[in-house]
N, C-alpha and C positions, 0 to 999 in steps of 0.2 A: 588576437584572441583574448577575450576577457578572462580575468582570473582575480582571485582575492589574494592580495599580497601582504596585507597587514590587518590587524584587528580593527582599525578605524573603518576600512572598507567593508569588513564583515559586519560591523555594527550598523553601518550605513545601510547595507542590504537588509539587515534585520528590521531596521526602522521603516524601510519601504514596505516590507512584507506586513509588518504590523499595521501600517496605515491602510494598505490595500485590503486587509482582512477585517479591520474594525467595522463593526456593524453588519458583518455577514450573518445571515440568519440560519444558514445550514452549513453542515460540514462540506458538502459539495461546493457551495459558493466560496467558502474559505479556501478549499483545496484548489479550485480553479484560479483564484487570485494568487496563491503561492506559486503554482506552476507557470502562470503567466509571467510573474516577476523573474523567476529562476530562468525560464527559457529565454525571456527577453534579454536578460543580462548576459547569458552565456550561449546564445544561439549559434555563434560561430563555431563552437566546439561541441554542440549537442545535436543529436538527431531526434531524440525522443526523451521527454521528461514525463514520468508518471508518479503519481502520489497514491499510496495505498493506506488504508486504515483497517484495523481488525475490529470487526463488530460481531456481536452475537447474531445468529441466524434470525431470531425473532425481531431484531431491530432493523433488518434490511428493508428497503423499499420493495414493493411487490415485484417489479421487473428483475431485481437482483435475486429475490427468492426463486423466481421462475428459472433464471439462469442456473442457480445452484441446484435446483430440483432436477433439471435436465442433465446437468453434468454428473450429479451423483447417481441418477438412474442409469445413465449411459456407462458409468464407471463401476457400477455394482456396489456403491457405498451408501445408497439411500437409507438403509436401515441404521446408519451411524449418525445421521443428521438429527439433532435435537434442537429445541428452541435456543439452547445456550451454546451450540457449536460455534467456535470462533471461525469467522469467514474473513479471509484476506480480501478486502474489497477495493477495487479500483475506483477512486473518487475523483480523480482529475488526470488529464493527459494533454500534452502539447507536443507537437512534432512537425517535421517537415512535410509529411503527407497530410492532406486535408482530413482524411478519416481519423487520424491520430488526435485531432483537436476536439473530438467528442468521445469521452471515455465510454459512453454507453454503446458505442459502435464496436467496442472490443470484441473480437471473435472468440477469445479463449481465456480472458483474464479478468472478467467483470467481478467474479466472486469465486474464490477458491476455498473450499472447506478444509480446515486444518485438522483432519481427522486421524492421520497417521503419517509417519515418515515415508512409508512405502507409497502412499497415494501422492503426496506432495513431490516426491522424487520423480514421479512420472510426468511432471510438468516442468520441463527443463528451465524455462525462464524464471519461474517462481523459485525453484530449488536453488538456482544460481543467485537470485536476488537475496534470498534468506542467508545463504552462505557468505555472500559479499558483505552483508551488514553484521556478520558475526553470529548469526543465529543458526546453529547446527540443528538438524532435524531430529536429533535423539530425544528432545523433550516431548515429541509427539508419541504418546504411548498407545494410541488407538482408542482412547476413551473420550476423545473430542475436547480435551482440555489439558493444559499443562499440569503436571503433577503438583507443582508448587508455583503458582503464578508470580509470587513475589521474587522467588529465585530466578524465574525466567526474565523478569524485568531487569534485575540487577545484572545478571550474566549478559544479557543482550546489550544494555546501555553501556556497560563497561567496554564493549568492543565496537560500538557504533561510532562513526564519524559523520557529522552532518550538523545541520542547524535545527534546533528544537526550540520552539517558542512556548512560553508559558503565558 
């Protein structure tokens, strides 16, 4: 099973990711390159690798907006979606099942409006994901945005473990 046992291996993996993402023209292309590298390196111990980004609703591609519109209408939260509503967006996916290799085929996680703790807690995979990276749902006050986004970033990043590239 592949694992990173020292910083040299970690930096080597970061170098590979940087090389694969250099020149990517879209967030999706860069995301696909990242999950390809991570899944390829650790595929013996991974079943599914997904990469999410939080984007304002107005910045989403039309098919993502349509997904969010349907989800929010079905869930009774359509009136809470604004152009600035943060949407947890699935931008890349790799896994052992063929359908998992195209993030746009996701049946329930393409775009999750972060409008309230109550709404997000009804989506178990997303609620667990946020909890696992140290982001409790209490920052969601129902107004479609964190009360203090700089506090959110500091509180979240202090609890995250992972690889972040600049």
